[in-house]
TORPA-4810 file (N, C-alpha, C, O; in nm, 3 decimals):
<nodes>
NODE_1_1.920_0.511_-0.302_1.778_0.542_-0.313_1.760_0.682_-0.371_1.836_0.773_-0.341_X
NODE_2_1.657_0.696_-0.455_1.624_0.827_-0.511_1.593_0.925_-0.398_1.558_0.886_-0.287_X
NODE_3_1.607_1.055_-0.429_1.588_1.155_-0.323_1.442_1.191_-0.298_1.407_1.236_-0.189_X
NODE_4_1.355_1.172_-0.400_1.214_1.208_-0.386_1.200_1.351_-0.332_1.121_1.377_-0.241_X
NODE_5_1.278_1.441_-0.391_1.288_1.577_-0.337_1.155_1.651_-0.337_1.126_1.726_-0.244_X
NODE_6_1.073_1.629_-0.440_0.944_1.699_-0.445_0.849_1.649_-0.336_0.776_1.728_-0.277_X
NODE_7_0.852_1.519_-0.309_0.768_1.466_-0.202_0.817_1.513_-0.066_0.737_1.549_0.020_X
NODE_8_0.948_1.514_-0.048_1.002_1.555_0.082_0.997_1.707_0.102_1.018_1.755_0.213_X
NODE_9_0.969_1.781_-0.002_0.947_1.924_0.017_0.813_1.950_0.085_0.789_2.059_0.136_X
NODE_10_0.727_1.849_0.086_0.594_1.863_0.146_0.573_1.772_0.267_0.495_1.805_0.357_X
NODE_11_0.643_1.656_0.270_0.620_1.558_0.377_0.750_1.526_0.450_0.859_1.530_0.391_X
NODE_12_0.738_1.496_0.578_0.854_1.458_0.659_0.885_1.310_0.646_0.999_1.267_0.665_X
NODE_13_0.782_1.231_0.614_0.800_1.086_0.611_0.711_1.025_0.504_0.597_1.067_0.485_X
NODE_14_0.764_0.925_0.434_0.684_0.845_0.341_0.668_0.707_0.404_0.767_0.644_0.441_X
NODE_15_0.545_0.661_0.416_0.521_0.527_0.469_0.453_0.444_0.361_0.338_0.468_0.324_X
NODE_16_0.527_0.344_0.311_0.473_0.251_0.213_0.428_0.127_0.288_0.500_0.077_0.374_X
NODE_17_0.309_0.077_0.256_0.258_-0.037_0.332_0.185_-0.135_0.242_0.147_-0.104_0.129_X
NODE_18_0.166_-0.256_0.297_0.096_-0.361_0.224_0.027_-0.451_0.326_0.071_-0.464_0.440_X
NODE_19_-0.083_-0.511_0.283_-0.156_-0.602_0.370_-0.175_-0.736_0.301_-0.183_-0.744_0.178_X
NODE_20_-0.183_-0.842_0.381_-0.238_-0.970_0.336_-0.367_-0.989_0.412_-0.375_-0.957_0.531_X
NODE_21_-0.470_-1.042_0.345_-0.603_-1.049_0.404_-0.665_-1.187_0.382_-0.615_-1.266_0.301_X
NODE_22_-0.774_-1.215_0.454_-0.843_-1.343_0.440_-0.933_-1.346_0.317_-0.988_-1.452_0.284_X
NODE_23_-0.949_-1.234_0.249_-1.033_-1.228_0.131_-1.035_-1.088_0.074_-0.948_-1.007_0.104_X
NODE_24_-1.134_-1.058_-0.009_-1.139_-0.931_-0.081_-1.243_-0.834_-0.027_-1.250_-0.719_-0.072_X
NODE_25_-1.325_-0.878_0.069_-1.431_-0.793_0.122_-1.381_-0.718_0.245_-1.372_-0.774_0.354_X
NODE_26_-1.347_-0.590_0.225_-1.280_-0.515_0.331_-1.366_-0.496_0.456_-1.313_-0.479_0.566_X
NODE_27_-1.498_-0.498_0.440_-1.585_-0.480_0.556_-1.624_-0.611_0.622_-1.700_-0.613_0.719_X
NODE_28_-1.571_-0.723_0.570_-1.601_-0.853_0.627_-1.475_-0.935_0.654_-1.463_-0.998_0.759_X
NODE_29_-1.381_-0.933_0.560_-1.257_-1.009_0.576_-1.159_-0.934_0.665_-1.184_-0.820_0.704_X
NODE_30_-1.047_-0.999_0.698_-0.955_-0.945_0.797_-0.812_-0.934_0.743_-0.770_-1.012_0.658_X
NODE_31_-0.740_-0.836_0.794_-0.596_-0.827_0.769_-0.527_-0.935_0.852_-0.550_-0.946_0.973_X
NODE_32_-0.441_-1.015_0.787_-0.367_-1.118_0.860_-0.216_-1.088_0.866_-0.143_-1.150_0.944_X
NODE_33_-0.171_-0.994_0.785_-0.032_-0.948_0.793_-0.029_-0.802_0.751_-0.092_-0.763_0.653_X
NODE_34_0.044_-0.723_0.827_0.062_-0.581_0.793_0.211_-0.552_0.792_0.282_-0.580_0.889_X
NODE_35_0.258_-0.495_0.682_0.400_-0.458_0.671_0.410_-0.316_0.620_0.328_-0.272_0.539_X
NODE_36_0.511_-0.244_0.667_0.530_-0.106_0.625_0.678_-0.070_0.631_0.755_-0.129_0.707_X
NODE_37_0.715_0.026_0.550_0.850_0.081_0.549_0.838_0.232_0.559_0.764_0.294_0.482_X
NODE_38_0.909_0.291_0.653_0.913_0.437_0.667_1.040_0.490_0.603_1.149_0.442_0.631_X
NODE_39_1.024_0.590_0.515_1.137_0.651_0.445_1.143_0.798_0.485_1.043_0.869_0.478_X
NODE_40_1.260_0.842_0.527_1.281_0.982_0.563_1.408_1.034_0.497_1.491_0.957_0.451_X
NODE_41_1.421_1.166_0.493_1.544_1.227_0.443_1.646_1.233_0.555_1.620_1.290_0.662_X
NODE_42_1.762_1.174_0.530_1.873_1.177_0.626_1.993_1.234_0.552_2.042_1.175_0.456_X
NODE_43_2.041_1.350_0.599_2.153_1.419_0.532_2.124_1.441_0.383_2.211_1.425_0.298_X
NODE_44_2.000_1.477_0.355_1.962_1.510_0.218_1.932_1.391_0.130_1.901_1.409_0.012_X
NODE_45_1.939_1.270_0.185_1.914_1.151_0.105_1.800_1.071_0.167_1.787_1.063_0.289_X
NODE_46_1.717_1.012_0.080_1.607_0.929_0.127_1.661_0.797_0.180_1.738_0.729_0.113_X
NODE_47_1.620_0.761_0.299_1.666_0.636_0.359_1.550_0.566_0.430_1.463_0.631_0.487_X
NODE_48_1.552_0.433_0.425_1.457_0.355_0.504_1.501_0.364_0.649_1.612_0.322_0.684_X
NODE_49_1.415_0.418_0.734_1.450_0.436_0.875_1.379_0.336_0.966_1.416_0.320_1.082_X
NODE_50_1.277_0.269_0.912_1.209_0.169_0.994_1.136_0.070_0.904_1.077_0.107_0.803_X
NODE_51_1.142_-0.057_0.942_1.062_-0.162_0.878_0.971_-0.224_0.983_1.012_-0.245_1.097_X
NODE_52_0.849_-0.252_0.944_0.751_-0.312_1.034_0.684_-0.427_0.962_0.638_-0.410_0.849_X
NODE_53_0.679_-0.544_1.025_0.612_-0.659_0.964_0.561_-0.748_1.075_0.639_-0.805_1.152_X
NODE_54_0.429_-0.762_1.084_0.370_-0.845_1.188_0.250_-0.922_1.133_0.172_-0.871_1.053_X
NODE_55_0.237_-1.046_1.179_0.114_-1.119_1.159_0.010_-1.062_1.255_0.043_-1.014_1.364_X
NODE_56_-0.116_-1.069_1.214_-0.225_-1.008_1.292_-0.322_-1.119_1.335_-0.370_-1.196_1.252_X
NODE_57_-0.348_-1.125_1.464_-0.437_-1.229_1.517_-0.577_-1.217_1.457_-0.624_-1.108_1.428_X
NODE_58_-0.641_-1.331_1.440_-0.777_-1.335_1.388_-0.879_-1.299_1.496_-0.852_-1.313_1.615_X
NODE_59_-0.994_-1.253_1.453_-1.105_-1.235_1.545_-1.153_-1.372_1.593_-1.123_-1.474_1.530_X
NODE_60_-1.227_-1.373_1.703_-1.278_-1.499_1.757_-1.358_-1.573_1.650_-1.448_-1.517_1.588_X
NODE_61_-1.324_-1.700_1.629_-1.392_-1.781_1.530_-1.340_-1.763_1.388_-1.386_-1.831_1.296_X
NODE_62_-1.244_-1.672_1.370_-1.189_-1.648_1.236_-1.094_-1.758_1.192_-1.039_-1.831_1.274_X
NODE_63_-1.076_-1.769_1.060_-0.982_-1.868_1.007_-0.930_-1.819_0.872_-0.990_-1.733_0.808_X
NODE_64_-0.818_-1.877_0.830_-0.759_-1.845_0.700_-0.813_-1.945_0.598_-0.790_-2.065_0.613_X
NODE_65_-0.885_-1.899_0.495_-0.935_-1.992_0.393_-0.820_-2.066_0.324_-0.710_-2.010_0.310_X
NODE_66_-0.843_-2.190_0.281_-0.736_-2.269_0.217_-0.668_-2.198_0.101_-0.546_-2.208_0.086_X
NODE_67_-0.745_-2.126_0.017_-0.684_-2.058_-0.098_-0.588_-1.948_-0.052_-0.483_-1.927_-0.113_X
NODE_68_-0.623_-1.879_0.056_-0.536_-1.772_0.107_-0.412_-1.833_0.172_-0.302_-1.780_0.157_X
NODE_69_-0.429_-1.942_0.242_-0.312_-2.009_0.301_-0.217_-2.058_0.191_-0.095_-2.047_0.204_X
NODE_70_-0.274_-2.111_0.084_-0.190_-2.156_-0.028_-0.117_-2.039_-0.092_-0.001_-2.052_-0.131_X
NODE_71_-0.185_-1.926_-0.104_-0.126_-1.809_-0.169_-0.017_-1.744_-0.084_0.089_-1.707_-0.136_X
NODE_72_-0.043_-1.731_0.046_0.046_-1.655_0.134_0.139_-1.741_0.218_0.244_-1.695_0.264_X
NODE_73_0.101_-1.866_0.240_0.177_-1.950_0.332_0.143_-1.922_0.477_0.209_-1.975_0.567_X
NODE_74_0.043_-1.838_0.503_0.003_-1.804_0.639_-0.116_-1.892_0.679_-0.218_-1.894_0.609_X
NODE_75_-0.104_-1.964_0.789_-0.210_-2.054_0.834_-0.284_-1.996_0.954_-0.236_-1.904_1.020_X
NODE_76_-0.400_-2.052_0.981_-0.474_-2.014_1.101_-0.389_-2.038_1.225_-0.389_-1.957_1.318_X
NODE_77_-0.316_-2.150_1.226_-0.230_-2.181_1.340_-0.119_-2.077_1.356_-0.087_-2.039_1.469_X
NODE_78_-0.061_-2.032_1.247_0.042_-1.927_1.254_-0.011_-1.804_1.326_0.057_-1.746_1.410_X
NODE_79_-0.133_-1.765_1.293_-0.191_-1.645_1.351_-0.226_-1.665_1.498_-0.215_-1.572_1.578_X
NODE_80_-0.267_-1.786_1.533_-0.295_-1.814_1.673_-0.167_-1.811_1.757_-0.168_-1.768_1.872_X
NODE_81_-0.058_-1.856_1.698_0.067_-1.865_1.773_0.147_-1.736_1.771_0.211_-1.700_1.870_X
NODE_82_0.145_-1.665_1.659_0.236_-1.552_1.643_0.168_-1.420_1.609_0.234_-1.317_1.601_X
NODE_83_0.036_-1.422_1.589_-0.033_-1.299_1.551_-0.045_-1.202_1.667_-0.082_-1.241_1.778_X
NODE_84_-0.013_-1.076_1.642_-0.031_-0.972_1.744_-0.179_-0.934_1.753_-0.250_-0.940_1.653_X
NODE_85_-0.226_-0.897_1.871_-0.364_-0.848_1.881_-0.388_-0.729_1.789_-0.299_-0.646_1.770_X
NODE_86_-0.507_-0.722_1.732_-0.538_-0.613_1.640_-0.521_-0.476_1.708_-0.475_-0.381_1.645_X
NODE_87_-0.558_-0.467_1.836_-0.546_-0.339_1.905_-0.400_-0.295_1.912_-0.371_-0.176_1.901_X
NODE_88_-0.310_-0.389_1.930_-0.166_-0.356_1.934_-0.118_-0.311_1.796_-0.044_-0.213_1.786_X
NODE_89_-0.159_-0.381_1.692_-0.118_-0.343_1.557_-0.172_-0.204_1.522_-0.102_-0.124_1.460_X
NODE_90_-0.295_-0.175_1.562_-0.353_-0.043_1.536_-0.273_0.067_1.606_-0.250_0.174_1.549_X
NODE_91_-0.231_0.040_1.729_-0.148_0.139_1.800_-0.014_0.158_1.730_0.035_0.270_1.716_X
NODE_92_0.046_0.048_1.685_0.174_0.056_1.615_0.162_0.138_1.486_0.249_0.218_1.454_X
NODE_93_0.052_0.117_1.414_0.030_0.191_1.290_0.015_0.340_1.319_0.068_0.424_1.246_X
NODE_94_-0.058_0.373_1.425_-0.073_0.512_1.464_0.060_0.579_1.490_0.083_0.693_1.450_X
NODE_95_0.149_0.507_1.557_0.284_0.560_1.584_0.364_0.574_1.455_0.436_0.672_1.437_X
NODE_96_0.350_0.476_1.367_0.429_0.473_1.243_0.393_0.589_1.150_0.480_0.646_1.085_X
NODE_97_0.264_0.623_1.143_0.222_0.725_1.046_0.198_0.861_1.110_0.145_0.952_1.044_X
NODE_98_0.235_0.878_1.235_0.214_1.006_1.304_0.288_1.119_1.234_0.389_1.096_1.166_X
NODE_99_0.238_1.239_1.251_0.306_1.356_1.195_0.274_1.379_1.049_0.171_1.334_0.999_X
NODE_100_0.362_1.450_0.983_0.342_1.492_0.844_0.387_1.380_0.751_0.496_1.384_0.694_X
NODE_101_0.300_1.280_0.736_0.333_1.156_0.666_0.248_1.137_0.542_0.127_1.160_0.546_X
NODE_102_0.310_1.094_0.432_0.239_1.054_0.311_0.226_0.902_0.311_0.324_0.831_0.332_X
NODE_103_0.104_0.851_0.287_0.080_0.707_0.282_0.083_0.660_0.137_0.018_0.719_0.051_X
NODE_104_0.158_0.553_0.110_0.173_0.501_-0.025_0.153_0.350_-0.026_0.192_0.280_0.068_X
NODE_105_0.091_0.301_-0.134_0.076_0.158_-0.152_0.055_0.131_-0.301_0.026_0.222_-0.378_X
NODE_106_0.070_0.005_-0.339_0.042_-0.038_-0.476_-0.099_-0.097_-0.475_-0.122_-0.203_-0.417_X
NODE_107_-0.193_-0.028_-0.540_-0.337_-0.053_-0.528_-0.382_-0.007_-0.390_-0.437_-0.084_-0.311_X
NODE_108_-0.359_0.119_-0.363_-0.378_0.177_-0.230_-0.523_0.175_-0.185_-0.550_0.164_-0.066_X
NODE_109_-0.618_0.187_-0.277_-0.758_0.187_-0.236_-0.792_0.058_-0.161_-0.863_0.062_-0.060_X
NODE_110_-0.742_-0.055_-0.209_-0.767_-0.184_-0.144_-0.709_-0.186_-0.003_-0.780_-0.215_0.093_X
NODE_111_-0.581_-0.154_0.010_-0.516_-0.162_0.140_-0.571_-0.060_0.238_-0.587_-0.090_0.357_X
NODE_112_-0.599_0.060_0.190_-0.653_0.164_0.279_-0.794_0.128_0.327_-0.830_0.158_0.440_X
NODE_113_-0.873_0.062_0.241_-1.007_0.021_0.281_-0.999_-0.080_0.394_-1.073_-0.068_0.493_X
NODE_114_-0.912_-0.180_0.382_-0.895_-0.278_0.489_-0.841_-0.212_0.616_-0.885_-0.243_0.726_X
NODE_115_-0.745_-0.122_0.599_-0.687_-0.055_0.715_-0.793_0.027_0.789_-0.798_0.024_0.912_X
NODE_116_-0.876_0.098_0.716_-0.979_0.180_0.779_-1.072_0.093_0.864_-1.104_0.128_0.977_X
NODE_117_-1.115_-0.020_0.808_-1.211_-0.103_0.882_-1.147_-0.171_1.002_-1.214_-0.193_1.103_X
NODE_118_-1.018_-0.206_0.994_-0.952_-0.259_1.113_-0.942_-0.152_1.220_-0.965_-0.180_1.338_X
NODE_119_-0.908_-0.031_1.181_-0.901_0.079_1.278_-1.038_0.112_1.335_-1.050_0.146_1.453_X
NODE_120_-1.141_0.101_1.253_-1.277_0.130_1.299_-1.319_0.033_1.409_-1.387_0.071_1.505_X
NODE_121_-1.280_-0.093_1.394_-1.320_-0.195_1.489_-1.227_-0.205_1.610_-1.272_-0.232_1.721_X
NODE_122_-1.098_-0.183_1.588_-1.000_-0.215_1.693_-0.901_-0.103_1.724_-0.807_-0.124_1.800_X
NODE_123_-0.922_0.016_1.666_-0.828_0.125_1.690_-0.898_0.258_1.677_-1.011_0.274_1.724_X
NODE_124_-0.832_0.353_1.615_-0.886_0.487_1.598_-0.871_0.529_1.452_-0.762_0.567_1.410_X
NODE_125_-0.980_0.522_1.374_-0.969_0.559_1.232_-0.933_0.704_1.211_-0.893_0.742_1.100_X
NODE_126_-0.945_0.788_1.314_-0.910_0.929_1.300_-0.761_0.949_1.270_-0.723_1.057_1.224_X
NODE_127_-0.677_0.847_1.293_-0.534_0.862_1.263_-0.510_0.877_1.113_-0.405_0.925_1.072_X
NODE_128_-0.609_0.837_1.032_-0.596_0.852_0.887_-0.641_0.989_0.838_-0.614_1.027_0.724_X
NODE_129_-0.710_1.063_0.923_-0.766_1.192_0.883_-0.654_1.291_0.851_-0.560_1.307_0.929_X
NODE_130_-0.665_1.355_0.738_-0.566_1.454_0.698_-0.440_1.397_0.636_-0.350_1.472_0.598_X
NODE_131_-0.432_1.263_0.625_-0.314_1.202_0.564_-0.331_1.195_0.413_-0.428_1.138_0.364_X
NODE_132_-0.237_1.254_0.340_-0.240_1.242_0.195_-0.201_1.100_0.155_-0.133_1.028_0.229_X
NODE_133_-0.246_1.061_0.034_-0.231_0.923_-0.009_-0.185_0.918_-0.155_-0.227_1.000_-0.237_X
NODE_134_-0.099_0.823_-0.186_-0.048_0.808_-0.322_-0.058_0.661_-0.362_-0.008_0.573_-0.292_X
NODE_135_-0.123_0.636_-0.475_-0.140_0.500_-0.526_-0.042_0.475_-0.640_-0.054_0.535_-0.747_X
NODE_136_0.055_0.388_-0.617_0.157_0.363_-0.718_0.105_0.279_-0.834_0.164_0.280_-0.942_X
NODE_137_-0.005_0.206_-0.814_-0.068_0.136_-0.926_-0.122_0.237_-1.027_-0.108_0.218_-1.147_X
NODE_138_-0.183_0.344_-0.979_-0.232_0.449_-1.068_-0.118_0.507_-1.151_-0.133_0.530_-1.271_X
NODE_139_-0.003_0.530_-1.088_0.113_0.583_-1.160_0.158_0.484_-1.267_0.184_0.522_-1.381_X
NODE_140_0.166_0.357_-1.230_0.214_0.256_-1.325_0.119_0.243_-1.444_0.164_0.231_-1.558_X
NODE_141_-0.011_0.245_-1.419_-0.108_0.234_-1.528_-0.101_0.354_-1.622_-0.134_0.342_-1.740_X
NODE_142_-0.059_0.468_-1.571_-0.043_0.587_-1.655_0.077_0.576_-1.749_0.084_0.646_-1.849_X
NODE_143_0.171_0.488_-1.715_0.297_0.484_-1.789_0.318_0.357_-1.872_0.397_0.358_-1.967_X
NODE_144_0.250_0.249_-1.836_0.275_0.120_-1.901_0.145_0.049_-1.933_0.046_0.061_-1.861_X
NODE_145_0.147_-0.026_-2.043_0.028_-0.097_-2.088_-0.001_-0.217_-1.997_0.084_-0.262_-1.920_X
NODE_146_-0.123_-0.267_-2.009_-0.168_-0.386_-1.937_-0.073_-0.503_-1.966_-0.022_-0.512_-2.078_X
NODE_147_-0.046_-0.592_-1.869_-0.103_-0.604_-1.735_-0.032_-0.514_-1.633_0.078_-0.465_-1.658_X
NODE_148_-0.097_-0.494_-1.519_-0.052_-0.392_-1.424_-0.031_-0.444_-1.283_-0.032_-0.365_-1.188_X
NODE_149_-0.012_-0.572_-1.266_0.012_-0.625_-1.132_0.152_-0.583_-1.084_0.237_-0.543_-1.163_X
NODE_150_0.173_-0.594_-0.954_0.304_-0.559_-0.899_0.414_-0.644_-0.962_0.523_-0.593_-0.989_X
NODE_151_0.386_-0.771_-0.988_0.487_-0.858_-1.050_0.523_-0.809_-1.190_0.637_-0.825_-1.233_X
NODE_152_0.427_-0.749_-1.261_0.454_-0.693_-1.394_0.545_-0.572_-1.384_0.636_-0.555_-1.465_X
NODE_153_0.520_-0.486_-1.284_0.605_-0.369_-1.264_0.747_-0.410_-1.230_0.843_-0.350_-1.278_X
NODE_154_0.760_-0.513_-1.147_0.893_-0.564_-1.111_0.969_-0.607_-1.236_1.088_-0.577_-1.252_X
NODE_155_0.900_-0.679_-1.324_0.965_-0.728_-1.446_1.000_-0.613_-1.541_1.112_-0.607_-1.593_X
NODE_156_0.906_-0.522_-1.563_0.927_-0.411_-1.657_1.043_-0.322_-1.612_1.119_-0.273_-1.695_X
NODE_157_1.055_-0.301_-1.482_1.162_-0.214_-1.431_1.294_-0.289_-1.406_1.388_-0.232_-1.350_X
NODE_158_1.300_-0.415_-1.448_1.425_-0.489_-1.437_1.465_-0.523_-1.295_1.583_-0.528_-1.262_X
NODE_159_1.365_-0.546_-1.210_1.393_-0.571_-1.068_1.385_-0.719_-1.031_1.405_-0.754_-0.915_X
NODE_160_1.356_-0.805_-1.128_1.349_-0.948_-1.100_1.483_-0.996_-1.046_1.588_-0.963_-1.101_X
NODE_161_1.481_-1.074_-0.941_1.604_-1.120_-0.878_1.651_-1.028_-0.767_1.731_-1.068_-0.682_X
NODE_162_1.602_-0.903_-0.768_1.637_-0.807_-0.662_1.527_-0.800_-0.557_1.555_-0.792_-0.437_X
NODE_163_1.402_-0.804_-0.603_1.288_-0.804_-0.511_1.191_-0.910_-0.561_1.206_-0.962_-0.672_X
NODE_164_1.090_-0.942_-0.478_0.998_-1.047_-0.516_0.856_-1.010_-0.473_0.835_-0.954_-0.366_X
NODE_165_0.759_-1.043_-0.562_0.617_-1.028_-0.531_0.568_-1.165_-0.483_0.519_-1.246_-0.562_X
NODE_166_0.580_-1.189_-0.352_0.560_-1.323_-0.297_0.423_-1.344_-0.233_0.393_-1.453_-0.186_X
NODE_167_0.340_-1.240_-0.232_0.214_-1.242_-0.157_0.240_-1.259_-0.008_0.158_-1.316_0.064_X
NODE_168_0.354_-1.209_0.038_0.377_-1.183_0.179_0.400_-1.033_0.190_0.476_-0.976_0.111_X
NODE_169_0.336_-0.971_0.287_0.332_-0.825_0.291_0.470_-0.762_0.297_0.495_-0.662_0.230_X
NODE_170_0.561_-0.820_0.374_0.693_-0.758_0.389_0.769_-0.760_0.257_0.833_-0.661_0.222_X
NODE_171_0.762_-0.871_0.182_0.829_-0.878_0.052_0.766_-0.779_-0.046_0.836_-0.711_-0.121_X
NODE_172_0.633_-0.773_-0.043_0.565_-0.688_-0.140_0.587_-0.539_-0.112_0.593_-0.460_-0.206_X
NODE_173_0.598_-0.501_0.015_0.621_-0.360_0.044_0.764_-0.320_0.006_0.786_-0.209_-0.041_X
NODE_174_0.860_-0.409_0.027_0.997_-0.379_-0.016_1.007_-0.373_-0.168_1.082_-0.293_-0.223_X
NODE_175_0.929_-0.458_-0.236_0.922_-0.451_-0.382_0.861_-0.319_-0.426_0.903_-0.260_-0.526_X
NODE_176_0.761_-0.272_-0.353_0.696_-0.146_-0.386_0.792_-0.029_-0.370_0.790_0.065_-0.451_X
NODE_177_0.877_-0.032_-0.269_0.980_0.071_-0.251_1.070_0.076_-0.374_1.099_0.183_-0.427_X
NODE_178_1.114_-0.042_-0.419_1.203_-0.048_-0.536_1.134_0.001_-0.661_1.194_0.072_-0.742_X
NODE_179_1.007_-0.035_-0.679_0.930_0.011_-0.794_0.914_0.163_-0.790_0.925_0.229_-0.894_X
NODE_180_0.889_0.219_-0.673_0.875_0.364_-0.661_1.004_0.435_-0.699_1.001_0.540_-0.763_X
NODE_181_1.118_0.378_-0.660_1.246_0.438_-0.700_1.260_0.443_-0.851_1.303_0.544_-0.907_X
NODE_182_1.222_0.334_-0.918_1.232_0.331_-1.064_1.134_0.430_-1.127_1.164_0.492_-1.229_X
NODE_183_1.017_0.444_-1.067_0.921_0.542_-1.117_0.976_0.683_-1.108_0.958_0.764_-1.200_X
NODE_184_1.043_0.713_-0.997_1.102_0.846_-0.979_1.209_0.873_-1.084_1.218_0.985_-1.136_X
NODE_185_1.289_0.772_-1.116_1.393_0.788_-1.221_1.329_0.804_-1.359_1.379_0.876_-1.444_X
NODE_186_1.218_0.735_-1.378_1.151_0.734_-1.508_1.089_0.869_-1.542_1.101_0.918_-1.654_X
NODE_187_1.023_0.929_-1.443_0.956_1.058_-1.465_0.931_1.123_-1.331_0.877_1.060_-1.240_X
NODE_188_0.969_1.247_-1.319_0.966_1.315_-1.189_0.832_1.387_-1.169_0.826_1.510_-1.169_X
NODE_189_0.725_1.308_-1.152_0.593_1.370_-1.134_0.509_1.298_-1.029_0.386_1.311_-1.030_X
NODE_190_0.571_1.224_-0.940_0.494_1.147_-0.843_0.403_1.235_-0.759_0.293_1.194_-0.722_X
NODE_191_0.448_1.356_-0.729_0.367_1.443_-0.642_0.234_1.481_-0.708_0.139_1.521_-0.639_X
NODE_192_0.226_1.469_-0.841_0.102_1.503_-0.911_-0.008_1.399_-0.887_-0.125_1.425_-0.915_X
NODE_193_0.030_1.283_-0.836_-0.067_1.175_-0.813_-0.115_1.168_-0.668_-0.193_1.078_-0.635_X
NODE_194_-0.073_1.258_-0.584_-0.118_1.256_-0.446_-0.269_1.279_-0.441_-0.320_1.376_-0.498_X
NODE_195_-0.339_1.191_-0.373_-0.485_1.196_-0.358_-0.559_1.188_-0.491_-0.669_1.241_-0.504_X
NODE_196_-0.498_1.122_-0.590_-0.560_1.100_-0.721_-0.548_0.951_-0.755_-0.439_0.902_-0.782_X
NODE_197_-0.660_0.880_-0.754_-0.661_0.737_-0.780_-0.736_0.709_-0.910_-0.842_0.765_-0.935_X
NODE_198_-0.679_0.622_-0.991_-0.748_0.576_-1.111_-0.835_0.455_-1.081_-0.810_0.381_-0.986_X
NODE_199_-0.940_0.436_-1.163_-1.023_0.316_-1.149_-1.070_0.272_-1.286_-1.069_0.349_-1.382_X
NODE_200_-1.111_0.146_-1.295_-1.161_0.089_-1.419_-1.304_0.136_-1.441_-1.393_0.106_-1.361_X
NODE_201_-1.326_0.209_-1.549_-1.459_0.267_-1.575_-1.566_0.159_-1.590_-1.683_0.184_-1.560_X
NODE_202_-1.528_0.041_-1.635_-1.625_-0.067_-1.655_-1.684_-0.114_-1.522_-1.801_-0.149_-1.515_X
NODE_203_-1.600_-0.114_-1.417_-1.643_-0.169_-1.288_-1.668_-0.062_-1.182_-1.733_-0.089_-1.081_X
NODE_204_-1.618_0.059_-1.203_-1.634_0.164_-1.104_-1.540_0.147_-0.987_-1.458_0.055_-0.985_X
NODE_205_-1.552_0.234_-0.889_-1.469_0.226_-0.768_-1.522_0.111_-0.683_-1.641_0.105_-0.651_X
NODE_206_-1.434_0.019_-0.645_-1.476_-0.095_-0.565_-1.499_-0.051_-0.420_-1.411_0.008_-0.357_X
NODE_207_-1.617_-0.080_-0.370_-1.646_-0.046_-0.231_-1.669_0.103_-0.213_-1.714_0.172_-0.304_X
NODE_208_-1.639_0.150_-0.095_-1.666_0.288_-0.057_-1.550_0.379_-0.095_-1.436_0.351_-0.057_X
NODE_209_-1.575_0.488_-0.169_-1.467_0.581_-0.202_-1.409_0.646_-0.076_-1.481_0.667_0.022_X
NODE_210_-1.281_0.678_-0.080_-1.214_0.748_0.030_-1.240_0.897_0.011_-1.214_0.953_-0.096_X
NODE_211_-1.291_0.961_0.116_-1.338_1.098_0.103_-1.233_1.197_0.056_-1.265_1.291_-0.017_X
NODE_212_-1.109_1.179_0.096_-1.004_1.276_0.062_-0.941_1.251_-0.074_-0.852_1.326_-0.116_X
NODE_213_-0.985_1.147_-0.143_-0.924_1.108_-0.271_-1.016_1.146_-0.386_-1.137_1.131_-0.379_X
NODE_214_-0.954_1.196_-0.494_-1.027_1.220_-0.619_-1.008_1.100_-0.710_-0.895_1.059_-0.737_X
NODE_215_-1.117_1.043_-0.757_-1.112_0.924_-0.843_-1.141_0.962_-0.987_-1.233_1.040_-1.014_X
NODE_216_-1.062_0.907_-1.081_-1.084_0.932_-1.223_-1.074_0.800_-1.299_-0.990_0.717_-1.266_X
NODE_217_-1.158_0.780_-1.399_-1.148_0.658_-1.479_-1.014_0.652_-1.552_-0.963_0.754_-1.599_X
NODE_218_-0.959_0.532_-1.560_-0.825_0.515_-1.617_-0.825_0.391_-1.707_-0.870_0.284_-1.666_X
NODE_219_-0.776_0.407_-1.829_-0.776_0.297_-1.924_-0.663_0.198_-1.902_-0.579_0.215_-1.813_X
NODE_220_-0.661_0.094_-1.984_-0.558_-0.009_-1.974_-0.428_0.033_-2.041_-0.321_-0.018_-2.007_X
NODE_221_-0.437_0.127_-2.134_-0.317_0.172_-2.205_-0.295_0.320_-2.177_-0.390_0.397_-2.168_X
NODE_222_-0.169_0.360_-2.162_-0.139_0.500_-2.129_-0.189_0.596_-2.238_-0.174_0.570_-2.357_X
NODE_223_-0.247_0.703_-2.194_-0.283_0.812_-2.284_-0.218_0.937_-2.227_-0.096_0.940_-2.210_X
NODE_224_-0.293_1.038_-2.198_-0.236_1.153_-2.127_-0.237_1.123_-1.979_-0.320_1.045_-1.932_X
NODE_225_-0.145_1.184_-1.903_-0.143_1.160_-1.757_-0.277_1.189_-1.693_-0.348_1.282_-1.734_X
NODE_226_-0.311_1.110_-1.593_-0.441_1.121_-1.528_-0.461_1.259_-1.464_-0.574_1.305_-1.448_X
NODE_227_-0.351_1.324_-1.426_-0.364_1.453_-1.358_-0.389_1.568_-1.457_-0.412_1.682_-1.415_X
NODE_228_-0.384_1.542_-1.586_-0.411_1.645_-1.686_-0.561_1.650_-1.711_-0.621_1.548_-1.745_X
NODE_229_-0.619_1.764_-1.694_-0.765_1.778_-1.710_-0.801_1.778_-1.858_-0.918_1.788_-1.893_X
</nodes>
């Protein structure tokens, strides 16, 4: 694994995470799977020190729409039988990201929006306060032309067969770790994207902007890096 020396000069832990949800409306739909990987420096080298992957129980009367079940393979029955209570998952997340932690995801605005609303309803959203955030989709869009899905990054970086974009959170977060390693090898500027998210100027920022994040319009094809004024 890459050393991520610039990131670890500022943070004690990197937590990459991914969610599967019942839909796209973060203030209405629900997280049904939450997965995360914690990376720390051990003897000067970056190592995965913890993996977390749990199905999340639905709210009373909730269900998994057929299209989401087809996409993820997660059924309403799976969540009834194996889903952890949301309050328990919220506590686990608080423990996972405690301390001087950087939060990372691929399309982080989406996942962070869902996470915030789950914490608002069933946990403590204050655990996100003061946490820096890095969106790896923003980094990828700065370096490679459209399309920009996680599966495209996997293919471009030659990771097919090593990781998979399966629309299951645990697979996708492990794929994101591998993509981040390739990004670090490609260009050593990941720290420049902390709290800087790109968005499509045609559609604007989807939903509510995250207060600690600076948003800038970002095109489909790379031009100058987004962090250059």
